[in-house]
Jmol script that loads the backbone (N, CA, C; Angstrom):
load data "model"
ATOM      1  N   MET A   1       1.546  13.876  -5.513  1.00  0.00           N
ATOM      2  CA  MET A   1       1.781  16.024  -5.082  1.00  0.00           C
ATOM      3  C   MET A   1       3.267  15.709  -4.602  1.00  0.00           C
ATOM      4  N   GLU A   2       4.230  16.159  -4.672  1.00  0.00           N
ATOM      5  CA  GLU A   2       6.083  16.721  -4.733  1.00  0.00           C
ATOM      6  C   GLU A   2       5.253  18.133  -3.031  1.00  0.00           C
ATOM      7  N   TYR A   3       5.002  17.093  -1.850  1.00  0.00           N
ATOM      8  CA  TYR A   3       5.176  18.121  -1.169  1.00  0.00           C
ATOM      9  C   TYR A   3       6.423  18.753  -0.433  1.00  0.00           C
ATOM     10  N   CYS A   4       7.529  17.942  -0.371  1.00  0.00           N
ATOM     11  CA  CYS A   4       8.128  19.239   0.615  1.00  0.00           C
ATOM     12  C   CYS A   4       9.355  19.254  -0.619  1.00  0.00           C
ATOM     13  N   ARG A   5       9.273  19.342  -1.664  1.00  0.00           N
ATOM     14  CA  ARG A   5      10.713  19.837  -2.568  1.00  0.00           C
ATOM     15  C   ARG A   5      11.235  21.603  -1.942  1.00  0.00           C
ATOM     16  N   ASN A   6      11.225  22.209  -1.393  1.00  0.00           N
ATOM     17  CA  ASN A   6      12.091  23.246  -0.265  1.00  0.00           C
ATOM     18  C   ASN A   6      11.806  22.488   1.028  1.00  0.00           C
ATOM     19  N   ALA A   7      13.058  23.096   1.439  1.00  0.00           N
ATOM     20  CA  ALA A   7      13.448  21.967   2.565  1.00  0.00           C
ATOM     21  C   ALA A   7      12.526  23.481   4.001  1.00  0.00           C
ATOM     22  N   HIS A   8      11.859  22.963   5.182  1.00  0.00           N
ATOM     23  CA  HIS A   8      11.611  23.448   5.786  1.00  0.00           C
ATOM     24  C   HIS A   8      12.092  22.933   7.377  1.00  0.00           C
ATOM     25  N   HIS A   9      13.857  23.948   6.359  1.00  0.00           N
ATOM     26  CA  HIS A   9      14.437  23.765   7.962  1.00  0.00           C
ATOM     27  C   HIS A   9      14.437  25.080   8.729  1.00  0.00           C
ATOM     28  N   SER A  10      14.355  25.357   9.972  1.00  0.00           N
ATOM     29  CA  SER A  10      14.933  26.798  10.982  1.00  0.00           C
ATOM     30  C   SER A  10      15.998  27.051  10.595  1.00  0.00           C
ATOM     31  N   GLU A  11      15.860  28.961  10.573  1.00  0.00           N
ATOM     32  CA  GLU A  11      17.097  29.518  10.195  1.00  0.00           C
ATOM     33  C   GLU A  11      17.992  29.007  11.048  1.00  0.00           C
ATOM     34  N   GLU A  12      17.924  28.783  12.364  1.00  0.00           N
ATOM     35  CA  GLU A  12      19.472  28.063  12.914  1.00  0.00           C
ATOM     36  C   GLU A  12      20.055  26.668  12.706  1.00  0.00           C
ATOM     37  N   PHE A  13      19.213  26.131  12.152  1.00  0.00           N
ATOM     38  CA  PHE A  13      19.965  25.191  11.782  1.00  0.00           C
ATOM     39  C   PHE A  13      20.650  25.709  10.533  1.00  0.00           C
ATOM     40  N   LYS A  14      19.823  26.247   9.657  1.00  0.00           N
ATOM     41  CA  LYS A  14      20.426  26.231   8.419  1.00  0.00           C
ATOM     42  C   LYS A  14      21.903  27.274   8.122  1.00  0.00           C
ATOM     43  N   LYS A  15      21.641  28.815   9.245  1.00  0.00           N
ATOM     44  CA  LYS A  15      22.986  28.539  10.152  1.00  0.00           C
ATOM     45  C   LYS A  15      23.781  27.959  10.321  1.00  0.00           C
ATOM     46  N   ASP A  16      23.278  26.670  11.227  1.00  0.00           N
ATOM     47  CA  ASP A  16      25.015  26.377  11.621  1.00  0.00           C
ATOM     48  C   ASP A  16      25.667  25.652  10.518  1.00  0.00           C
ATOM     49  N   LEU A  17      24.530  25.406   9.264  1.00  0.00           N
ATOM     50  CA  LEU A  17      24.475  24.192   8.080  1.00  0.00           C
ATOM     51  C   LEU A  17      25.869  24.922   7.742  1.00  0.00           C
ATOM     52  N   ILE A  18      25.064  26.364   7.162  1.00  0.00           N
ATOM     53  CA  ILE A  18      26.541  27.623   6.989  1.00  0.00           C
ATOM     54  C   ILE A  18      28.241  27.409   6.962  1.00  0.00           C
ATOM     55  N   LYS A  19      27.857  27.474   8.615  1.00  0.00           N
ATOM     56  CA  LYS A  19      29.148  27.593   9.616  1.00  0.00           C
ATOM     57  C   LYS A  19      29.500  26.668   9.094  1.00  0.00           C
ATOM     58  N   ARG A  20      29.887  25.333   8.876  1.00  0.00           N
ATOM     59  CA  ARG A  20      30.187  24.376   8.587  1.00  0.00           C
ATOM     60  C   ARG A  20      30.642  24.023   7.559  1.00  0.00           C
ATOM     61  N   LEU A  21      29.681  24.428   6.299  1.00  0.00           N
ATOM     62  CA  LEU A  21      30.400  24.791   5.170  1.00  0.00           C
ATOM     63  C   LEU A  21      30.928  25.913   5.302  1.00  0.00           C
ATOM     64  N   ASN A  22      30.558  27.082   5.780  1.00  0.00           N
ATOM     65  CA  ASN A  22      32.015  28.214   5.298  1.00  0.00           C
ATOM     66  C   ASN A  22      33.619  27.070   5.948  1.00  0.00           C
ATOM     67  N   LYS A  23      33.285  26.495   7.335  1.00  0.00           N
ATOM     68  CA  LYS A  23      35.262  26.138   7.879  1.00  0.00           C
ATOM     69  C   LYS A  23      36.120  25.018   6.332  1.00  0.00           C
ATOM     70  N   ILE A  24      34.614  25.119   5.803  1.00  0.00           N
ATOM     71  CA  ILE A  24      35.156  22.876   4.826  1.00  0.00           C
ATOM     72  C   ILE A  24      35.397  23.883   3.699  1.00  0.00           C
ATOM     73  N   GLU A  25      34.921  25.279   3.179  1.00  0.00           N
ATOM     74  CA  GLU A  25      35.468  25.394   2.396  1.00  0.00           C
ATOM     75  C   GLU A  25      37.258  26.439   2.184  1.00  0.00           C
ATOM     76  N   GLY A  26      36.743  27.403   3.752  1.00  0.00           N
ATOM     77  CA  GLY A  26      38.500  27.367   4.439  1.00  0.00           C
ATOM     78  C   GLY A  26      39.153  26.873   3.808  1.00  0.00           C
ATOM     79  N   GLN A  27      38.673  25.268   4.671  1.00  0.00           N
ATOM     80  CA  GLN A  27      40.111  23.978   4.876  1.00  0.00           C
ATOM     81  C   GLN A  27      40.454  23.547   3.154  1.00  0.00           C
ATOM     82  N   VAL A  28      39.525  23.820   2.559  1.00  0.00           N
ATOM     83  CA  VAL A  28      40.087  23.893   1.146  1.00  0.00           C
ATOM     84  C   VAL A  28      40.104  24.305   0.281  1.00  0.00           C
ATOM     85  N   LYS A  29      40.626  26.207   0.936  1.00  0.00           N
ATOM     86  CA  LYS A  29      41.520  26.584   0.247  1.00  0.00           C
ATOM     87  C   LYS A  29      42.917  26.299   1.099  1.00  0.00           C
ATOM     88  N   GLY A  30      42.909  25.962   2.477  1.00  0.00           N
ATOM     89  CA  GLY A  30      43.705  26.477   3.263  1.00  0.00           C
ATOM     90  C   GLY A  30      44.831  24.996   2.105  1.00  0.00           C
ATOM     91  N   ILE A  31      44.382  23.940   1.923  1.00  0.00           N
ATOM     92  CA  ILE A  31      45.067  22.690   1.053  1.00  0.00           C
ATOM     93  C   ILE A  31      45.736  23.531  -0.086  1.00  0.00           C
ATOM     94  N   LYS A  32      44.672  24.005  -1.196  1.00  0.00           N
ATOM     95  CA  LYS A  32      44.838  24.222  -1.883  1.00  0.00           C
ATOM     96  C   LYS A  32      46.520  25.185  -1.660  1.00  0.00           C
ATOM     97  N   LYS A  33      46.784  25.717  -0.645  1.00  0.00           N
ATOM     98  CA  LYS A  33      47.680  26.919  -0.116  1.00  0.00           C
ATOM     99  C   LYS A  33      48.814  26.300  -0.081  1.00  0.00           C
ATOM    100  N   MET A  34      48.971  24.713   0.446  1.00  0.00           N
ATOM    101  CA  MET A  34      49.349  23.955   0.484  1.00  0.00           C
ATOM    102  C   MET A  34      49.897  23.208  -0.821  1.00  0.00           C
ATOM    103  N   ILE A  35      49.237  22.665  -1.321  1.00  0.00           N
ATOM    104  CA  ILE A  35      50.065  22.768  -2.681  1.00  0.00           C
ATOM    105  C   ILE A  35      50.355  23.338  -3.519  1.00  0.00           C
ATOM    106  N   GLU A  36      50.673  24.627  -3.093  1.00  0.00           N
ATOM    107  CA  GLU A  36      50.928  25.679  -4.299  1.00  0.00           C
ATOM    108  C   GLU A  36      52.963  26.234  -3.562  1.00  0.00           C
ATOM    109  N   GLU A  37      52.400  25.586  -2.346  1.00  0.00           N
ATOM    110  CA  GLU A  37      53.999  26.176  -1.083  1.00  0.00           C
ATOM    111  C   GLU A  37      54.143  24.730  -0.583  1.00  0.00           C
ATOM    112  N   ASN A  38      54.377  23.640  -2.017  1.00  0.00           N
ATOM    113  CA  ASN A  38      54.483  22.537  -1.492  1.00  0.00           C
ATOM    114  C   ASN A  38      54.906  21.293  -0.681  1.00  0.00           C
ATOM    115  N   VAL A  39      53.385  21.857   0.685  1.00  0.00           N
ATOM    116  CA  VAL A  39      53.978  21.298   2.014  1.00  0.00           C
ATOM    117  C   VAL A  39      54.317  19.684   1.441  1.00  0.00           C
ATOM    118  N   TYR A  40      54.746  18.760   2.746  1.00  0.00           N
ATOM    119  CA  TYR A  40      54.986  17.297   2.946  1.00  0.00           C
ATOM    120  C   TYR A  40      53.613  16.626   1.967  1.00  0.00           C
ATOM    121  N   CYS A  41      53.911  15.443   1.863  1.00  0.00           N
ATOM    122  CA  CYS A  41      51.856  15.297   1.288  1.00  0.00           C
ATOM    123  C   CYS A  41      51.257  14.686   2.816  1.00  0.00           C
ATOM    124  N   ASP A  42      51.643  13.895   3.034  1.00  0.00           N
ATOM    125  CA  ASP A  42      51.575  13.017   4.865  1.00  0.00           C
ATOM    126  C   ASP A  42      50.194  14.466   5.394  1.00  0.00           C
ATOM    127  N   ASP A  43      50.873  15.969   5.173  1.00  0.00           N
ATOM    128  CA  ASP A  43      50.010  16.713   6.742  1.00  0.00           C
ATOM    129  C   ASP A  43      49.522  17.178   5.464  1.00  0.00           C
ATOM    130  N   ILE A  44      49.040  17.079   4.195  1.00  0.00           N
ATOM    131  CA  ILE A  44      47.978  17.475   3.022  1.00  0.00           C
ATOM    132  C   ILE A  44      46.701  16.034   3.376  1.00  0.00           C
ATOM    133  N   LEU A  45      47.722  15.518   3.285  1.00  0.00           N
ATOM    134  CA  LEU A  45      47.026  14.043   3.116  1.00  0.00           C
ATOM    135  C   LEU A  45      45.555  13.708   4.877  1.00  0.00           C
ATOM    136  N   ASN A  46      46.357  14.922   5.740  1.00  0.00           N
ATOM    137  CA  ASN A  46      45.931  14.662   7.017  1.00  0.00           C
ATOM    138  C   ASN A  46      44.914  15.601   6.679  1.00  0.00           C
ATOM    139  N   GLN A  47      44.919  16.874   6.017  1.00  0.00           N
ATOM    140  CA  GLN A  47      43.515  17.689   5.768  1.00  0.00           C
ATOM    141  C   GLN A  47      42.746  17.905   5.020  1.00  0.00           C
ATOM    142  N   ILE A  48      42.903  17.236   4.085  1.00  0.00           N
ATOM    143  CA  ILE A  48      41.904  16.216   3.407  1.00  0.00           C
ATOM    144  C   ILE A  48      41.116  14.901   3.803  1.00  0.00           C
ATOM    145  N   THR A  49      41.587  14.300   5.111  1.00  0.00           N
ATOM    146  CA  THR A  49      40.403  13.757   6.139  1.00  0.00           C
ATOM    147  C   THR A  49      39.864  14.191   6.799  1.00  0.00           C
ATOM    148  N   GLY A  50      40.370  14.984   7.566  1.00  0.00           N
ATOM    149  CA  GLY A  50      39.646  16.024   8.608  1.00  0.00           C
ATOM    150  C   GLY A  50      38.243  16.637   7.632  1.00  0.00           C
ATOM    151  N   ILE A  51      38.191  17.336   6.613  1.00  0.00           N
ATOM    152  CA  ILE A  51      37.227  18.392   5.171  1.00  0.00           C
ATOM    153  C   ILE A  51      36.037  17.138   4.815  1.00  0.00           C
ATOM    154  N   ARG A  52      36.271  16.095   4.835  1.00  0.00           N
ATOM    155  CA  ARG A  52      35.945  14.224   4.660  1.00  0.00           C
ATOM    156  C   ARG A  52      35.170  14.527   6.132  1.00  0.00           C
ATOM    157  N   SER A  53      35.638  13.996   6.768  1.00  0.00           N
ATOM    158  CA  SER A  53      35.264  14.046   8.142  1.00  0.00           C
ATOM    159  C   SER A  53      33.751  14.868   8.563  1.00  0.00           C
ATOM    160  N   ALA A  54      35.019  16.457   8.179  1.00  0.00           N
ATOM    161  CA  ALA A  54      33.590  17.968   8.741  1.00  0.00           C
ATOM    162  C   ALA A  54      31.958  17.441   7.526  1.00  0.00           C
ATOM    163  N   LEU A  55      32.437  17.532   6.221  1.00  0.00           N
ATOM    164  CA  LEU A  55      31.545  17.112   4.999  1.00  0.00           C
ATOM    165  C   LEU A  55      30.125  15.874   5.707  1.00  0.00           C
ATOM    166  N   ALA A  56      31.693  14.422   6.431  1.00  0.00           N
ATOM    167  CA  ALA A  56      30.506  13.714   6.938  1.00  0.00           C
ATOM    168  C   ALA A  56      29.287  14.713   7.658  1.00  0.00           C
ATOM    169  N   GLY A  57      29.837  15.204   9.135  1.00  0.00           N
ATOM    170  CA  GLY A  57      28.725  15.177   9.554  1.00  0.00           C
ATOM    171  C   GLY A  57      28.311  16.582   9.664  1.00  0.00           C
ATOM    172  N   VAL A  58      28.182  17.013   8.299  1.00  0.00           N
ATOM    173  CA  VAL A  58      27.408  17.742   7.516  1.00  0.00           C
ATOM    174  C   VAL A  58      26.257  17.275   6.809  1.00  0.00           C
ATOM    175  N   GLN A  59      26.669  16.080   6.350  1.00  0.00           N
ATOM    176  CA  GLN A  59      25.617  15.108   5.385  1.00  0.00           C
ATOM    177  C   GLN A  59      24.222  14.618   6.544  1.00  0.00           C
ATOM    178  N   GLU A  60      24.998  14.469   7.198  1.00  0.00           N
ATOM    179  CA  GLU A  60      24.931  13.605   8.625  1.00  0.00           C
ATOM    180  C   GLU A  60      23.399  14.401   9.494  1.00  0.00           C
ATOM    181  N   LYS A  61      23.648  16.151   9.558  1.00  0.00           N
ATOM    182  CA  LYS A  61      23.143  16.438   9.944  1.00  0.00           C
ATOM    183  C   LYS A  61      21.780  16.699   9.490  1.00  0.00           C
ATOM    184  N   LEU A  62      22.515  17.382   8.352  1.00  0.00           N
ATOM    185  CA  LEU A  62      21.138  17.198   6.969  1.00  0.00           C
ATOM    186  C   LEU A  62      20.110  16.003   7.188  1.00  0.00           C
ATOM    187  N   LEU A  63      20.578  14.785   6.321  1.00  0.00           N
ATOM    188  CA  LEU A  63      19.812  14.133   6.748  1.00  0.00           C
ATOM    189  C   LEU A  63      18.944  13.855   7.319  1.00  0.00           C
ATOM    190  N   SER A  64      19.606  14.005   9.143  1.00  0.00           N
ATOM    191  CA  SER A  64      18.795  13.605  10.605  1.00  0.00           C
ATOM    192  C   SER A  64      17.643  14.138  10.798  1.00  0.00           C
ATOM    193  N   GLY A  65      17.745  16.365   9.669  1.00  0.00           N
ATOM    194  CA  GLY A  65      16.227  17.688   9.331  1.00  0.00           C
ATOM    195  C   GLY A  65      15.838  16.480   8.199  1.00  0.00           C
ATOM    196  N   HIS A  66      15.934  16.429   7.099  1.00  0.00           N
ATOM    197  CA  HIS A  66      15.282  16.210   6.412  1.00  0.00           C
ATOM    198  C   HIS A  66      13.904  14.478   7.184  1.00  0.00           C
ATOM    199  N   ILE A  67      14.597  13.832   6.977  1.00  0.00           N
ATOM    200  CA  ILE A  67      14.104  13.196   8.036  1.00  0.00           C
ATOM    201  C   ILE A  67      12.561  13.653   9.442  1.00  0.00           C
ATOM    202  N   LYS A  68      13.278  14.187   9.949  1.00  0.00           N
ATOM    203  CA  LYS A  68      12.984  14.823  10.664  1.00  0.00           C
ATOM    204  C   LYS A  68      12.068  16.326  10.491  1.00  0.00           C
ATOM    205  N   THR A  69      11.420  16.776   9.239  1.00  0.00           N
ATOM    206  CA  THR A  69      11.049  16.922   8.599  1.00  0.00           C
ATOM    207  C   THR A  69      10.511  16.688   7.044  1.00  0.00           C
ATOM    208  N   CYS A  70      11.041  16.798   5.860  1.00  0.00           N
ATOM    209  CA  CYS A  70      10.147  17.117   4.323  1.00  0.00           C
ATOM    210  C   CYS A  70      10.068  15.174   4.686  1.00  0.00           C
ATOM    211  N   VAL A  71      10.515  14.626   5.138  1.00  0.00           N
ATOM    212  CA  VAL A  71       9.901  12.834   5.300  1.00  0.00           C
ATOM    213  C   VAL A  71       8.841  13.089   6.361  1.00  0.00           C
ATOM    214  N   PHE A  72       9.577  13.168   7.280  1.00  0.00           N
ATOM    215  CA  PHE A  72       8.138  13.344   8.098  1.00  0.00           C
ATOM    216  C   PHE A  72       6.781  13.577   7.580  1.00  0.00           C
ATOM    217  N   ASP A  73       6.750  14.601   7.369  1.00  0.00           N
ATOM    218  CA  ASP A  73       5.357  15.401   6.879  1.00  0.00           C
ATOM    219  C   ASP A  73       5.187  14.736   5.617  1.00  0.00           C
ATOM    220  N   GLN A  74       5.700  14.273   4.813  1.00  0.00           N
ATOM    221  CA  GLN A  74       5.428  13.443   3.648  1.00  0.00           C
ATOM    222  C   GLN A  74       4.198  12.178   4.042  1.00  0.00           C
ATOM    223  N   ILE A  75       5.095  11.584   5.279  1.00  0.00           N
ATOM    224  CA  ILE A  75       4.078   9.994   5.497  1.00  0.00           C
ATOM    225  C   ILE A  75       3.143  10.389   6.233  1.00  0.00           C
ATOM    226  N   LYS A  76       3.358  11.967   7.234  1.00  0.00           N
ATOM    227  CA  LYS A  76       2.059  12.684   7.379  1.00  0.00           C
ATOM    228  C   LYS A  76       0.624  12.392   6.672  1.00  0.00           C
ATOM    229  N   GLU A  77       1.260  13.344   5.189  1.00  0.00           N
ATOM    230  CA  GLU A  77      -0.165  13.394   4.461  1.00  0.00           C
ATOM    231  C   GLU A  77       0.440  12.103   3.130  1.00  0.00           C
ATOM    232  N   GLY A  78       0.043  11.000   4.050  1.00  0.00           N
ATOM    233  CA  GLY A  78       0.009   9.787   2.602  1.00  0.00           C
ATOM    234  C   GLY A  78       1.011   9.636   2.328  1.00  0.00           C
ATOM    235  N   GLU A  79       2.047  10.151   1.836  1.00  0.00           N
ATOM    236  CA  GLU A  79       3.017  10.884   0.728  1.00  0.00           C
ATOM    237  C   GLU A  79       4.761   9.446   1.037  1.00  0.00           C
ATOM    238  N   VAL A  80       3.637   7.969   1.041  1.00  0.00           N
ATOM    239  CA  VAL A  80       4.258   6.541   1.696  1.00  0.00           C
ATOM    240  C   VAL A  80       5.787   6.644   0.713  1.00  0.00           C
ATOM    241  N   GLU A  81       5.974   7.734  -0.841  1.00  0.00           N
ATOM    242  CA  GLU A  81       6.379   7.128  -1.694  1.00  0.00           C
ATOM    243  C   GLU A  81       8.071   7.626  -1.300  1.00  0.00           C
ATOM    244  N   VAL A  82       8.016   8.289  -0.336  1.00  0.00           N
ATOM    245  CA  VAL A  82       9.434   9.407   0.343  1.00  0.00           C
ATOM    246  C   VAL A  82      10.433   8.549   0.428  1.00  0.00           C
ATOM    247  N   VAL A  83       9.925   6.943   1.381  1.00  0.00           N
ATOM    248  CA  VAL A  83      10.596   6.337   1.783  1.00  0.00           C
ATOM    249  C   VAL A  83      11.325   6.051   1.264  1.00  0.00           C
ATOM    250  N   GLU A  84      10.745   5.518  -0.361  1.00  0.00           N
ATOM    251  CA  GLU A  84      11.719   4.020  -1.453  1.00  0.00           C
ATOM    252  C   GLU A  84      12.462   5.955  -1.350  1.00  0.00           C
ATOM    253  N   GLU A  85      12.539   7.021  -1.904  1.00  0.00           N
ATOM    254  CA  GLU A  85      13.507   8.406  -2.856  1.00  0.00           C
ATOM    255  C   GLU A  85      14.227   8.184  -0.947  1.00  0.00           C
ATOM    256  N   LEU A  86      14.189   8.272   0.401  1.00  0.00           N
ATOM    257  CA  LEU A  86      14.955   7.925   1.429  1.00  0.00           C
ATOM    258  C   LEU A  86      15.771   7.392   1.296  1.00  0.00           C
ATOM    259  N   THR A  87      15.365   6.294   0.904  1.00  0.00           N
ATOM    260  CA  THR A  87      16.601   4.731   0.701  1.00  0.00           C
ATOM    261  C   THR A  87      17.474   4.527  -0.571  1.00  0.00           C
ATOM    262  N   ARG A  88      16.549   5.658  -0.623  1.00  0.00           N
ATOM    263  CA  ARG A  88      17.559   5.396  -2.513  1.00  0.00           C
ATOM    264  C   ARG A  88      18.343   6.909  -2.206  1.00  0.00           C
ATOM    265  N   THR A  89      18.340   7.515  -1.588  1.00  0.00           N
ATOM    266  CA  THR A  89      19.801   8.775  -0.821  1.00  0.00           C
ATOM    267  C   THR A  89      20.203   7.716  -0.130  1.00  0.00           C
ATOM    268  N   ILE A  90      20.059   6.908   1.049  1.00  0.00           N
ATOM    269  CA  ILE A  90      20.595   6.128   2.077  1.00  0.00           C
ATOM    270  C   ILE A  90      21.562   5.862   1.050  1.00  0.00           C
ATOM    271  N   ARG A  91      21.415   5.356   0.313  1.00  0.00           N
ATOM    272  CA  ARG A  91      21.831   3.812  -0.608  1.00  0.00           C
ATOM    273  C   ARG A  91      23.234   4.591  -1.242  1.00  0.00           C
ATOM    274  N   ARG A  92      22.816   4.930  -1.389  1.00  0.00           N
ATOM    275  CA  ARG A  92      23.911   6.220  -2.840  1.00  0.00           C
ATOM    276  C   ARG A  92      25.336   6.787  -1.823  1.00  0.00           C
ATOM    277  N   MET A  93      24.584   7.221   0.091  1.00  0.00           N
ATOM    278  CA  MET A  93      25.392   7.989   0.423  1.00  0.00           C
ATOM    279  C   MET A  93      26.300   6.795   1.190  1.00  0.00           C
ATOM    280  N   LEU A  94      25.615   5.226   1.606  1.00  0.00           N
ATOM    281  CA  LEU A  94      26.734   4.887   1.914  1.00  0.00           C
ATOM    282  C   LEU A  94      27.836   3.971   0.385  1.00  0.00           C
ATOM    283  N   LYS A  95      27.677   4.632  -0.899  1.00  0.00           N
ATOM    284  CA  LYS A  95      28.464   3.484  -1.894  1.00  0.00           C
ATOM    285  C   LYS A  95      30.146   4.821  -1.544  1.00  0.00           C
TER     286      LYS A  95
END
end "model"
wireframe off; spacefill off
backbone 0.3
color backbone group
């Protein structure tokens, strides 16, 4: 049984993720403009570092939400193979 193939997050949780992603999208557009305007490379690299950090924050929040909802619910239903799926996901995240 594929118990949790749709996320079951609150509207508040989703709004927070979307807010964060919109900010990241704006930062990416800003970097594009910086490149077009020949801004000093170090300044651009610092912006990229900020974006990577922001994406890591989104990833961490989503992983936590996933564990608290999808993974928890599947384990309650006896679908323990979700632990292996989670392990693979974390392994990919750490590469």
